DRENPA-3360 file (N, C-alpha, C; in nm, 2 decimals, always signed):
BEGIN
1 = MNKIIEKT = -6.16/-7.97/-0.40/-6.05/-7.92/-0.31/-6.04/-8.01/-0.19 ~ -6.16/-8.04/-0.13/-6.15/-8.12/-0.01/-6.09/-8.26/-0.03 ~ -6.12/-8.32/-0.15/-6.07/-8.45/-0.18/-5.92/-8.45/-0.20 ~ -5.87/-8.34/-0.26/-5.73/-8.32/-0.27/-5.66/-8.31/-0.14 ~ -5.72/-8.23/-0.05/-5.66/-8.22/+0.09/-5.66/-8.36/+0.16 ~ -5.76/-8.44/+0.14/-5.76/-8.57/+0.20/-5.65/-8.66/+0.15 ~ -5.63/-8.65/+0.02/-5.52/-8.73/-0.04/-5.38/-8.69/+0.01 ~ -5.36/-8.56/+0.03/-5.23/-8.52/+0.08/-5.20/-8.57/+0.22;
9 = LTLPPITL = -5.30/-8.59/+0.30/-5.28/-8.63/+0.44/-5.23/-8.77/+0.45 ~ -5.24/-8.85/+0.34/-5.19/-8.99/+0.35/-5.04/-9.00/+0.32 ~ -4.98/-8.89/+0.27/-4.84/-8.89/+0.23/-4.74/-8.85/+0.34 ~ -4.63/-8.91/+0.36/-4.53/-8.87/+0.46/-4.47/-8.73/+0.43 ~ -4.45/-8.65/+0.53/-4.40/-8.51/+0.50/-4.25/-8.51/+0.48 ~ -4.21/-8.40/+0.41/-4.07/-8.37/+0.40/-4.06/-8.22/+0.42 ~ -3.96/-8.17/+0.49/-3.95/-8.03/+0.53/-3.86/-7.96/+0.42 ~ -3.87/-7.83/+0.42/-3.79/-7.75/+0.33/-3.64/-7.77/+0.36;
17 = AEMSGIKL = -3.60/-7.79/+0.48/-3.46/-7.81/+0.51/-3.42/-7.95/+0.45 ~ -3.50/-8.05/+0.46/-3.47/-8.18/+0.40/-3.47/-8.18/+0.25 ~ -3.54/-8.08/+0.19/-3.54/-8.07/+0.05/-3.43/-7.98/-0.01 ~ -3.34/-7.93/+0.08/-3.24/-7.83/+0.04/-3.15/-7.88/-0.07 ~ -3.12/-8.01/-0.08/-3.03/-8.06/-0.18/-3.10/-8.10/-0.31 ~ -3.23/-8.06/-0.32/-3.30/-8.10/-0.44/-3.35/-7.98/-0.51 ~ -3.27/-7.88/-0.53/-3.31/-7.75/-0.59/-3.33/-7.76/-0.74 ~ -3.25/-7.84/-0.81/-3.27/-7.87/-0.95/-3.28/-7.74/-1.03;
25 = MNRTDTKF = -3.19/-7.65/-1.01/-3.19/-7.52/-1.08/-3.15/-7.54/-1.23 ~ -3.08/-7.65/-1.26/-3.05/-7.68/-1.40/-3.10/-7.82/-1.43 ~ -3.21/-7.83/-1.50/-3.29/-7.95/-1.50/-3.36/-7.97/-1.63 ~ -3.43/-8.09/-1.64/-3.52/-8.12/-1.75/-3.66/-8.11/-1.68 ~ -3.76/-8.06/-1.76/-3.89/-8.05/-1.71/-3.99/-8.12/-1.81 ~ -4.07/-8.20/-1.75/-4.17/-8.27/-1.83/-4.31/-8.24/-1.77 ~ -4.40/-8.19/-1.86/-4.53/-8.15/-1.80/-4.64/-8.24/-1.85 ~ -4.74/-8.25/-1.77/-4.86/-8.33/-1.79/-4.99/-8.25/-1.75;
33 = VATIEQLH = -5.09/-8.27/-1.83/-5.22/-8.20/-1.80/-5.32/-8.30/-1.76 ~ -5.39/-8.28/-1.65/-5.48/-8.38/-1.59/-5.61/-8.31/-1.55 ~ -5.72/-8.39/-1.55/-5.84/-8.34/-1.49/-5.83/-8.35/-1.34 ~ -5.91/-8.29/-1.26/-5.91/-8.30/-1.12/-5.93/-8.44/-1.08 ~ -6.02/-8.51/-1.15/-6.05/-8.65/-1.12/-5.93/-8.74/-1.14 ~ -5.86/-8.72/-1.24/-5.73/-8.79/-1.27/-5.63/-8.76/-1.16 ~ -5.63/-8.63/-1.11/-5.53/-8.60/-1.01/-5.56/-8.67/-0.88 ~ -5.69/-8.69/-0.85/-5.73/-8.77/-0.73/-5.67/-8.91/-0.74;
41 = RFLAAVHG = -5.68/-8.97/-0.85/-5.63/-9.11/-0.87/-5.48/-9.11/-0.86 ~ -5.42/-9.01/-0.92/-5.27/-9.00/-0.91/-5.22/-8.99/-0.77 ~ -5.28/-8.90/-0.69/-5.23/-8.88/-0.56/-5.25/-9.00/-0.47 ~ -5.36/-9.08/-0.50/-5.38/-9.21/-0.43/-5.27/-9.31/-0.47 ~ -5.22/-9.31/-0.59/-5.13/-9.41/-0.64/-4.98/-9.38/-0.60 ~ -4.95/-9.25/-0.57/-4.81/-9.22/-0.53/-4.78/-9.26/-0.39 ~ -4.88/-9.30/-0.31/-4.86/-9.34/-0.17/-4.75/-9.45/-0.17 ~ -4.65/-9.44/-0.08/-4.55/-9.53/-0.07/-4.43/-9.51/-0.16;
49 = KYYIQDID = -4.44/-9.40/-0.24/-4.33/-9.37/-0.33/-4.28/-9.23/-0.31 ~ -4.36/-9.14/-0.25/-4.33/-9.00/-0.25/-4.36/-8.94/-0.12 ~ -4.27/-8.84/-0.08/-4.30/-8.75/+0.03/-4.38/-8.63/-0.02 ~ -4.44/-8.55/+0.07/-4.51/-8.43/+0.03/-4.44/-8.32/+0.11 ~ -4.41/-8.21/+0.04/-4.36/-8.09/+0.11/-4.45/-8.04/+0.22 ~ -4.40/-8.02/+0.34/-4.49/-7.98/+0.45/-4.41/-7.86/+0.52 ~ -4.48/-7.75/+0.52/-4.42/-7.63/+0.58/-4.51/-7.59/+0.70 ~ -4.47/-7.61/+0.82/-4.54/-7.58/+0.94/-4.68/-7.64/+0.93;
57 = GKRIASYH = -4.69/-7.76/+0.88/-4.82/-7.83/+0.88/-4.91/-7.80/+0.75 ~ -4.85/-7.71/+0.67/-4.93/-7.67/+0.54/-4.87/-7.75/+0.43 ~ -4.96/-7.82/+0.35/-4.92/-7.90/+0.24/-4.96/-7.85/+0.11 ~ -5.05/-7.75/+0.11/-5.09/-7.69/-0.02/-5.05/-7.54/-0.01 ~ -4.96/-7.50/-0.10/-4.91/-7.36/-0.10/-4.99/-7.28/-0.20 ~ -4.98/-7.15/-0.17/-5.05/-7.05/-0.26/-4.94/-6.96/-0.32 ~ -4.96/-6.94/-0.45/-4.86/-6.86/-0.53/-4.93/-6.75/-0.61 ~ -4.85/-6.64/-0.62/-4.89/-6.53/-0.71/-4.77/-6.50/-0.80;
65 = TTYYDTDD = -4.79/-6.49/-0.93/-4.68/-6.46/-1.03/-4.72/-6.35/-1.12 ~ -4.62/-6.27/-1.15/-4.64/-6.16/-1.26/-4.53/-6.19/-1.36 ~ -4.58/-6.20/-1.49/-4.48/-6.22/-1.60/-4.46/-6.09/-1.67 ~ -4.34/-6.07/-1.71/-4.30/-5.95/-1.78/-4.26/-5.99/-1.93 ~ -4.28/-5.89/-2.02/-4.25/-5.91/-2.16/-4.23/-5.77/-2.22 ~ -4.18/-5.77/-2.35/-4.16/-5.65/-2.42/-4.30/-5.60/-2.47 ~ -4.30/-5.48/-2.52/-4.43/-5.42/-2.57/-4.48/-5.50/-2.68 ~ -4.40/-5.56/-2.76/-4.44/-5.64/-2.88/-4.44/-5.79/-2.84;
73 = YQMYSMHH = -4.44/-5.83/-2.72/-4.45/-5.97/-2.67/-4.35/-6.06/-2.73 ~ -4.22/-6.03/-2.73/-4.12/-6.11/-2.79/-4.11/-6.25/-2.72 ~ -4.12/-6.25/-2.59/-4.10/-6.38/-2.52/-4.22/-6.47/-2.55 ~ -4.34/-6.41/-2.55/-4.46/-6.49/-2.59/-4.45/-6.54/-2.73 ~ -4.41/-6.45/-2.82/-4.40/-6.49/-2.96/-4.30/-6.60/-2.99 ~ -4.18/-6.60/-2.92/-4.08/-6.70/-2.94/-4.13/-6.84/-2.90 ~ -4.21/-6.84/-2.79/-4.26/-6.97/-2.74/-4.37/-7.01/-2.84 ~ -4.46/-6.92/-2.89/-4.56/-6.95/-2.98/-4.50/-7.01/-3.11;
81 = AGRQVREK = -4.39/-6.95/-3.15/-4.33/-6.99/-3.28/-4.25/-7.12/-3.27 ~ -4.24/-7.18/-3.15/-4.18/-7.31/-3.13/-4.03/-7.30/-3.11 ~ -3.98/-7.18/-3.07/-3.84/-7.16/-3.05/-3.80/-7.25/-2.93 ~ -3.70/-7.33/-2.94/-3.65/-7.41/-2.83/-3.57/-7.32/-2.73 ~ -3.49/-7.23/-2.78/-3.41/-7.14/-2.70/-3.50/-7.02/-2.67 ~ -3.54/-7.01/-2.54/-3.63/-6.90/-2.51/-3.61/-6.86/-2.36 ~ -3.67/-6.75/-2.33/-3.66/-6.69/-2.19/-3.79/-6.65/-2.14 ~ -3.81/-6.66/-2.01/-3.92/-6.60/-1.93/-3.87/-6.52/-1.82;
89 = IRVRTYMD = -3.94/-6.41/-1.79/-3.90/-6.32/-1.68/-4.02/-6.30/-1.59 ~ -4.01/-6.32/-1.46/-4.13/-6.31/-1.38/-4.09/-6.27/-1.24 ~ -4.19/-6.23/-1.16/-4.18/-6.21/-1.02/-4.28/-6.30/-0.95 ~ -4.23/-6.38/-0.86/-4.31/-6.48/-0.79/-4.32/-6.45/-0.64 ~ -4.44/-6.46/-0.59/-4.46/-6.44/-0.44/-4.52/-6.57/-0.38 ~ -4.46/-6.62/-0.28/-4.51/-6.73/-0.20/-4.61/-6.67/-0.10 ~ -4.73/-6.68/-0.13/-4.83/-6.60/-0.05/-4.84/-6.64/+0.09 ~ -4.80/-6.76/+0.13/-4.81/-6.80/+0.27/-4.72/-6.73/+0.36;
97 = NDDTFFEI = -4.60/-6.68/+0.30/-4.51/-6.60/+0.39/-4.46/-6.47/+0.32 ~ -4.52/-6.44/+0.21/-4.48/-6.31/+0.13/-4.34/-6.31/+0.08 ~ -4.27/-6.42/+0.08/-4.13/-6.42/+0.02/-4.15/-6.39/-0.13 ~ -4.07/-6.30/-0.19/-4.09/-6.26/-0.33/-3.95/-6.27/-0.40 ~ -3.95/-6.33/-0.52/-3.83/-6.35/-0.59/-3.85/-6.29/-0.74 ~ -3.74/-6.23/-0.79/-3.73/-6.20/-0.93/-3.66/-6.31/-1.00 ~ -3.72/-6.37/-1.10/-3.67/-6.50/-1.16/-3.65/-6.48/-1.31 ~ -3.54/-6.54/-1.36/-3.52/-6.55/-1.51/-3.50/-6.70/-1.54;
105 = KNKNNHGR = -3.59/-6.74/-1.63/-3.58/-6.88/-1.67/-3.54/-6.89/-1.82 ~ -3.43/-6.96/-1.85/-3.38/-6.98/-1.98/-3.39/-7.13/-2.02 ~ -3.44/-7.16/-2.14/-3.45/-7.30/-2.19/-3.35/-7.31/-2.30 ~ -3.27/-7.41/-2.31/-3.17/-7.43/-2.42/-3.22/-7.53/-2.52 ~ -3.15/-7.55/-2.62/-3.20/-7.64/-2.73/-3.18/-7.79/-2.70 ~ -3.14/-7.82/-2.58/-3.13/-7.96/-2.53/-3.25/-7.99/-2.43 ~ -3.34/-7.89/-2.42/-3.45/-7.91/-2.33/-3.43/-7.89/-2.19 ~ -3.31/-7.83/-2.15/-3.28/-7.81/-2.01/-3.32/-7.66/-1.98;
113 = TKKKRIPI = -3.37/-7.65/-1.85/-3.41/-7.52/-1.80/-3.31/-7.48/-1.69 ~ -3.26/-7.36/-1.71/-3.18/-7.29/-1.60/-3.26/-7.18/-1.54 ~ -3.27/-7.18/-1.41/-3.35/-7.07/-1.35/-3.25/-7.00/-1.25 ~ -3.25/-6.87/-1.26/-3.17/-6.78/-1.17/-3.27/-6.69/-1.10 ~ -3.25/-6.67/-0.97/-3.35/-6.58/-0.90/-3.28/-6.51/-0.79 ~ -3.34/-6.40/-0.75/-3.29/-6.32/-0.63/-3.41/-6.27/-0.55 ~ -3.40/-6.26/-0.42/-3.51/-6.21/-0.34/-3.52/-6.06/-0.36 ~ -3.65/-6.02/-0.37/-3.68/-5.87/-0.38/-3.79/-5.84/-0.28;
121 = GKTNTLHD = -3.82/-5.72/-0.26/-3.93/-5.68/-0.18/-4.06/-5.70/-0.26 ~ -4.17/-5.71/-0.18/-4.30/-5.73/-0.25/-4.34/-5.60/-0.31 ~ -4.34/-5.60/-0.44/-4.35/-5.47/-0.51/-4.43/-5.49/-0.64 ~ -4.49/-5.38/-0.69/-4.57/-5.38/-0.81/-4.49/-5.35/-0.93 ~ -4.37/-5.30/-0.92/-4.28/-5.27/-1.03/-4.14/-5.30/-1.00 ~ -4.07/-5.35/-1.10/-3.93/-5.38/-1.09/-3.85/-5.25/-1.07 ~ -3.90/-5.14/-1.11/-3.82/-5.02/-1.10/-3.80/-4.98/-0.95 ~ -3.88/-5.03/-0.86/-3.86/-5.00/-0.72/-3.74/-5.08/-0.67;
129 = ERDTVVPF = -3.69/-5.18/-0.75/-3.58/-5.26/-0.71/-3.46/-5.25/-0.81 ~ -3.45/-5.13/-0.87/-3.35/-5.12/-0.98/-3.21/-5.16/-0.93 ~ -3.17/-5.11/-0.82/-3.03/-5.14/-0.77/-3.00/-5.28/-0.76 ~ -3.10/-5.37/-0.73/-3.08/-5.51/-0.72/-3.10/-5.58/-0.86 ~ -3.21/-5.54/-0.93/-3.25/-5.61/-1.05/-3.16/-5.58/-1.17 ~ -3.12/-5.45/-1.19/-3.04/-5.41/-1.31/-2.91/-5.50/-1.32 ~ -2.83/-5.51/-1.22/-2.71/-5.59/-1.24/-2.74/-5.74/-1.26 ~ -2.84/-5.78/-1.19/-2.88/-5.92/-1.21/-2.93/-5.95/-1.35;
137 = MAKHAWYA = -3.00/-5.86/-1.41/-3.05/-5.88/-1.55/-2.93/-5.87/-1.65 ~ -2.84/-5.77/-1.62/-2.72/-5.76/-1.71/-2.64/-5.89/-1.71 ~ -2.64/-5.96/-1.61/-2.56/-6.09/-1.60/-2.64/-6.21/-1.66 ~ -2.77/-6.21/-1.65/-2.85/-6.33/-1.68/-2.95/-6.32/-1.79 ~ -3.00/-6.20/-1.81/-3.12/-6.19/-1.90/-3.08/-6.14/-2.04 ~ -3.17/-6.16/-2.14/-3.15/-6.11/-2.27/-3.19/-5.96/-2.28 ~ -3.27/-5.92/-2.18/-3.33/-5.79/-2.19/-3.29/-5.70/-2.08 ~ -3.31/-5.56/-2.10/-3.28/-5.47/-1.99/-3.41/-5.43/-1.93;
145 = IDEISPVI = -3.40/-5.37/-1.81/-3.52/-5.35/-1.73/-3.62/-5.25/-1.80 ~ -3.57/-5.16/-1.88/-3.65/-5.06/-1.95/-3.72/-5.12/-2.07 ~ -3.68/-5.24/-2.11/-3.74/-5.30/-2.23/-3.86/-5.39/-2.20 ~ -3.89/-5.41/-2.07/-4.00/-5.50/-2.03/-4.10/-5.43/-1.93 ~ -4.22/-5.49/-1.93/-4.32/-5.44/-1.84/-4.41/-5.55/-1.80 ~ -4.48/-5.54/-1.69/-4.57/-5.65/-1.64/-4.68/-5.67/-1.74 ~ -4.71/-5.80/-1.78/-4.81/-5.84/-1.88/-4.93/-5.91/-1.82 ~ -4.90/-6.01/-1.74/-5.01/-6.10/-1.69/-4.97/-6.15/-1.55;
153 = ENWFNRIT = -5.07/-6.16/-1.47/-5.05/-6.22/-1.34/-5.14/-6.34/-1.32 ~ -5.09/-6.44/-1.24/-5.18/-6.55/-1.21/-5.17/-6.59/-1.06 ~ -5.26/-6.67/-1.02/-5.27/-6.72/-0.89/-5.30/-6.87/-0.90 ~ -5.24/-6.95/-0.81/-5.27/-7.10/-0.81/-5.22/-7.16/-0.68 ~ -5.27/-7.28/-0.66/-5.23/-7.36/-0.55/-5.13/-7.47/-0.60 ~ -5.04/-7.51/-0.51/-4.94/-7.60/-0.55/-4.91/-7.71/-0.44 ~ -4.90/-7.83/-0.49/-4.86/-7.94/-0.40/-4.72/-7.98/-0.46 ~ -4.62/-8.00/-0.37/-4.49/-8.05/-0.42/-4.46/-8.18/-0.36;
161 = LVNFDKTE = -4.42/-8.28/-0.45/-4.39/-8.41/-0.40/-4.24/-8.44/-0.43 ~ -4.18/-8.52/-0.35/-4.04/-8.56/-0.37/-4.03/-8.71/-0.36 ~ -3.97/-8.78/-0.46/-3.96/-8.92/-0.45/-3.87/-8.97/-0.34 ~ -3.88/-9.09/-0.29/-3.81/-9.14/-0.18/-3.66/-9.14/-0.20 ~ -3.61/-9.15/-0.33/-3.47/-9.14/-0.35/-3.42/-9.00/-0.36 ~ -3.51/-8.90/-0.35/-3.48/-8.76/-0.35/-3.40/-8.72/-0.48 ~ -3.44/-8.77/-0.59/-3.37/-8.74/-0.72/-3.46/-8.66/-0.81 ~ -3.59/-8.63/-0.77/-3.68/-8.55/-0.85/-3.78/-8.48/-0.76;
169 = RLTIDFNL = -3.84/-8.38/-0.82/-3.96/-8.32/-0.76/-4.07/-8.32/-0.86 ~ -4.19/-8.33/-0.80/-4.32/-8.31/-0.88/-4.39/-8.20/-0.83 ~ -4.43/-8.10/-0.91/-4.52/-7.99/-0.87/-4.65/-8.01/-0.93 ~ -4.76/-7.99/-0.86/-4.89/-8.01/-0.91/-4.97/-7.88/-0.88 ~ -5.00/-7.81/-0.99/-5.06/-7.68/-0.98/-5.21/-7.69/-1.02 ~ -5.30/-7.63/-0.94/-5.44/-7.63/-0.97/-5.51/-7.50/-0.92 ~ -5.64/-7.49/-0.95/-5.71/-7.36/-0.91/-5.64/-7.24/-0.98 ~ -5.60/-7.25/-1.11/-5.53/-7.14/-1.18/-5.63/-7.03/-1.21;
177 = RFHHLKSD = -5.59/-6.91/-1.19/-5.66/-6.79/-1.23/-5.57/-6.69/-1.29 ~ -5.62/-6.62/-1.40/-5.53/-6.53/-1.48/-5.60/-6.40/-1.49 ~ -5.51/-6.29/-1.49/-5.56/-6.16/-1.52/-5.45/-6.09/-1.61 ~ -5.50/-6.05/-1.73/-5.41/-5.99/-1.82/-5.40/-5.84/-1.79 ~ -5.29/-5.79/-1.77/-5.27/-5.65/-1.72/-5.29/-5.55/-1.84 ~ -5.27/-5.59/-1.96/-5.29/-5.50/-2.08/-5.43/-5.50/-2.13 ~ -5.49/-5.62/-2.14/-5.63/-5.63/-2.20/-5.74/-5.62/-2.09 ~ -5.70/-5.64/-1.96/-5.79/-5.66/-1.84/-5.87/-5.78/-1.86;
185 = GRDQLQRV = -5.84/-5.88/-1.94/-5.91/-6.00/-1.95/-5.88/-6.09/-1.84 ~ -5.98/-6.18/-1.80/-5.97/-6.27/-1.69/-6.02/-6.41/-1.73 ~ -5.96/-6.51/-1.67/-6.01/-6.65/-1.69/-5.96/-6.73/-1.58 ~ -6.01/-6.85/-1.57/-5.97/-6.95/-1.47/-5.99/-7.09/-1.52 ~ -5.91/-7.18/-1.46/-5.92/-7.32/-1.48/-5.95/-7.39/-1.35 ~ -6.07/-7.44/-1.34/-6.11/-7.50/-1.21/-6.11/-7.65/-1.21 ~ -6.10/-7.71/-1.33/-6.10/-7.86/-1.34/-5.98/-7.91/-1.41 ~ -5.87/-7.83/-1.42/-5.75/-7.88/-1.48/-5.63/-7.86/-1.39;
193 = AIIELKRD = -5.55/-7.96/-1.38/-5.42/-7.95/-1.30/-5.30/-7.97/-1.39 ~ -5.19/-7.90/-1.36/-5.07/-7.91/-1.43/-4.97/-7.98/-1.34 ~ -4.92/-8.10/-1.39/-4.82/-8.18/-1.32/-4.69/-8.16/-1.39 ~ -4.58/-8.12/-1.32/-4.45/-8.10/-1.38/-4.35/-8.19/-1.31 ~ -4.28/-8.27/-1.38/-4.17/-8.36/-1.33/-4.04/-8.29/-1.36 ~ -3.97/-8.26/-1.25/-3.84/-8.19/-1.26/-3.73/-8.28/-1.20 ~ -3.63/-8.31/-1.29/-3.52/-8.39/-1.25/-3.40/-8.35/-1.32 ~ -3.29/-8.39/-1.26/-3.16/-8.36/-1.32/-3.12/-8.47/-1.42;
201 = GNVPSPAL = -3.15/-8.45/-1.54/-3.13/-8.56/-1.64/-3.24/-8.66/-1.65 ~ -3.22/-8.78/-1.70/-3.32/-8.88/-1.72/-3.31/-8.99/-1.62 ~ -3.30/-8.95/-1.49/-3.29/-9.05/-1.38/-3.43/-9.12/-1.38 ~ -3.43/-9.25/-1.34/-3.56/-9.32/-1.33/-3.66/-9.25/-1.25 ~ -3.79/-9.25/-1.29/-3.89/-9.18/-1.22/-4.01/-9.27/-1.20 ~ -4.05/-9.30/-1.07/-4.17/-9.38/-1.05/-4.30/-9.31/-1.09 ~ -4.29/-9.18/-1.10/-4.41/-9.11/-1.14/-4.45/-9.14/-1.28 ~ -4.36/-9.17/-1.37/-4.39/-9.19/-1.51/-4.48/-9.31/-1.53;
209 = DILREVRI = -4.46/-9.42/-1.46/-4.54/-9.54/-1.47/-4.68/-9.51/-1.41 ~ -4.68/-9.43/-1.30/-4.81/-9.40/-1.24/-4.90/-9.31/-1.33 ~ -4.83/-9.21/-1.39/-4.90/-9.12/-1.48/-4.96/-9.20/-1.60 ~ -4.89/-9.30/-1.65/-4.95/-9.39/-1.76/-5.06/-9.47/-1.71 ~ -5.05/-9.52/-1.59/-5.16/-9.60/-1.53/-5.29/-9.53/-1.52 ~ -5.28/-9.40/-1.48/-5.40/-9.32/-1.46/-5.44/-9.24/-1.58 ~ -5.37/-9.27/-1.69/-5.40/-9.21/-1.82/-5.38/-9.06/-1.83 ~ -5.28/-9.01/-1.76/-5.25/-8.87/-1.77/-5.14/-8.85/-1.87;
217 = KRSGFSKY = -5.17/-8.77/-1.97/-5.08/-8.76/-2.09/-4.99/-8.64/-2.08 ~ -4.87/-8.66/-2.14/-4.77/-8.56/-2.14/-4.82/-8.45/-2.24 ~ -4.81/-8.32/-2.19/-4.85/-8.21/-2.28/-4.78/-8.08/-2.23 ~ -4.72/-8.01/-2.32/-4.66/-7.88/-2.28/-4.77/-7.79/-2.23 ~ -4.73/-7.71/-2.13/-4.83/-7.61/-2.08/-4.75/-7.50/-2.02 ~ -4.75/-7.38/-2.08/-4.69/-7.26/-2.02/-4.80/-7.17/-1.95 ~ -4.79/-7.15/-1.82/-4.89/-7.07/-1.76/-4.89/-6.93/-1.82 ~ -4.77/-6.88/-1.86/-4.76/-6.75/-1.92/-4.83/-6.75/-2.05;
225 = CIGSALTN = -4.80/-6.84/-2.14/-4.85/-6.84/-2.28/-5.00/-6.88/-2.28 ~ -5.04/-6.98/-2.22/-5.18/-7.03/-2.22/-5.27/-6.92/-2.15 ~ -5.22/-6.87/-2.04/-5.29/-6.77/-1.97/-5.31/-6.64/-2.05 ~ -5.20/-6.61/-2.13/-5.21/-6.49/-2.21/-5.31/-6.51/-2.33 ~ -5.31/-6.63/-2.39/-5.40/-6.66/-2.50/-5.54/-6.67/-2.45 ~ -5.57/-6.71/-2.33/-5.70/-6.71/-2.28/-5.76/-6.57/-2.25 ~ -5.67/-6.48/-2.22/-5.72/-6.35/-2.17/-5.69/-6.23/-2.26 ~ -5.62/-6.25/-2.37/-5.60/-6.14/-2.47/-5.62/-6.20/-2.61;
233 = NRLKSNNF = -5.73/-6.17/-2.67/-5.76/-6.23/-2.80/-5.69/-6.15/-2.91 ~ -5.61/-6.05/-2.88/-5.53/-5.99/-2.99/-5.40/-6.06/-3.01 ~ -5.36/-6.15/-2.92/-5.24/-6.23/-2.94/-5.26/-6.34/-3.04 ~ -5.16/-6.36/-3.12/-5.16/-6.48/-3.21/-5.15/-6.60/-3.13 ~ -5.25/-6.70/-3.15/-5.25/-6.82/-3.06/-5.28/-6.95/-3.14 ~ -5.27/-6.94/-3.27/-5.31/-7.06/-3.35/-5.23/-7.18/-3.32 ~ -5.10/-7.17/-3.28/-5.02/-7.28/-3.25/-5.05/-7.34/-3.11 ~ -5.13/-7.27/-3.03/-5.18/-7.32/-2.91/-5.32/-7.38/-2.92;
241 = KERMTMIG = -5.38/-7.37/-3.03/-5.52/-7.41/-3.05/-5.55/-7.55/-3.00 ~ -5.47/-7.65/-3.04/-5.50/-7.78/-3.00/-5.49/-7.80/-2.85 ~ -5.40/-7.74/-2.79/-5.38/-7.75/-2.64/-5.50/-7.68/-2.57 ~ -5.54/-7.56/-2.63/-5.65/-7.49/-2.56/-5.79/-7.56/-2.59 ~ -5.80/-7.63/-2.70/-5.92/-7.71/-2.72/-5.93/-7.82/-2.62 ~ -5.81/-7.89/-2.60/-5.81/-8.00/-2.50/-5.84/-7.95/-2.36 ~ -5.79/-7.83/-2.32/-5.82/-7.78/-2.19/-5.96/-7.74/-2.18 ~ -6.02/-7.68/-2.29/-6.16/-7.65/-2.29/-6.25/-7.77/-2.26;
249 = KMENNR = -6.22/-7.88/-2.33/-6.30/-8.00/-2.31/-6.29/-8.05/-2.17 ~ -6.17/-8.05/-2.11/-6.15/-8.09/-1.97/-6.23/-8.00/-1.87 ~ -6.23/-7.87/-1.90/-6.31/-7.78/-1.81/-6.46/-7.80/-1.82 ~ -6.51/-7.84/-1.94/-6.65/-7.85/-1.96/-6.71/-7.99/-1.95 ~ -6.62/-8.08/-1.92/-6.67/-8.22/-1.91/-6.71/-8.25/-1.77 ~ -6.83/-8.20/-1.74/-6.88/-8.21/-1.60/-6.96/-8.34/-1.58;
% end
């Protein structure tokens, strides 16, 4: 963690106000899985090409997310089955200021992700926010509020980078912890980082060359699905086996 902090201090800052035009709510996402050691090399290599999000001097943010699903895990099952068109529903809290949002993420068959969100109070149940959530779900979600319940929560730290041309964002998530609310299973990833490149279409990205140079490979990673598979052994997870084996080797390669 200390080495990561040191690397972030070498990057020029960008404020939330300056990032306001880079929301990318309708975007393509490309994910990469790295060891912490690879992340150190990546952060050193992006110097001179990327800004780092800085909020009142804080460059590493803390997040808490609760994912919702049906009783028979329809959203998890669609992802596990390889469905390109799928949905995720979650509540995300930015722990540094307690801002909380109800979010619906839909992926289409062209690989584009559309995210809709509304601010809500910091709450343990969506039913406390029915007046706000119900009409929002009716407009944007496949499900009704009474069809879903909280399934798993996670915590992680995030670094957000923006390229100098301001055409893309990179989020880097690490220190992931999971708690399954149905099975009460818990797990954590201490030596794995998830890098996600978010851009509007296939605009040129300096990050792609850097990722190749430091040998960080592209790999799908859903915090909801992988976290669920790690913490609930009753869920079908054979289609995630290769990815989970890779993650296990990264965690144990000390």
